[in-house]
C-alpha angles and dihedrals in degrees: 000000000000119000132158137190124199115241118239120208110196124213113268092226119064116235116243111251093234096161094051092045092051093049092049088049091053092050090049090049092052090052090049091051091052092051093047092048091047092054093036093239113159115189094138133013111276089212091061093049091045090051092051090049093048092051090047095051092045089052090054093050091046092050091048091050093049099047098034108120094019121115116258113259117258116248092198137012140283108235131155134358143257111219124201130191131172092282106003144074131199129182107202102308095339116106110212114219104221090201089066092060130088094188140006122190143158135225110205120197125160131335131229114292093003111154114218118194101230122193087234104047092165092061095038112030096144131110114238121265091211097234099123095091125111139200110206123200127188115194129207091246090059096259116142125202132188124191120190117215144172123253111206103198143006116284092009087136090065088074086068089072098115091047092046091050088051090053089051091051089050090051091243094118132035123235091243091054090046095056090042092059092043091050095237106156108145112102096226091045090051092051092048092048091048089058091044095052092043089056091046090050093051095046099044126072121217131193119263 
């Protein structure tokens, strides 16, 4: 097995949520107009405010229509790779000694071009860029490390099966976590796989 994921390095500064802020402002403005109209308070022409609101809302719908189906912009850069083999892990040119770890786990988010049906499609019309995935390493000396990476397609992590089984044999991953990552949910399938991996564990030798 040879599988690799590209490392994603996010920007240190967080981008200002301009779109969200503007939409909230427009909603607040519409509430203000309603209140002013209800109490017959005229400090500015309601027609002017209504026109500004209409243009604003139309801009949101136009933006959503234009970018819908496009991949969300990267706020960071793709640089370097994480390499996996049946019983090994390398981050760029750095070989990771599995024996120096107390735990290895993953956090899987979206994958590239995944479309998520958000409750606010006008604010968030993009497809995912698949960069919200993490490899988490816990070392014997107490050091913890988290590497963010890009997943290119759904269930790509299932190709890690030989490596995950190796982690299980090395007591770095529980059986429940193993079947969770592999997406094994059916009871009979779980029982069959439990027998399979027990046989694999007994027949295969691993380093101390």
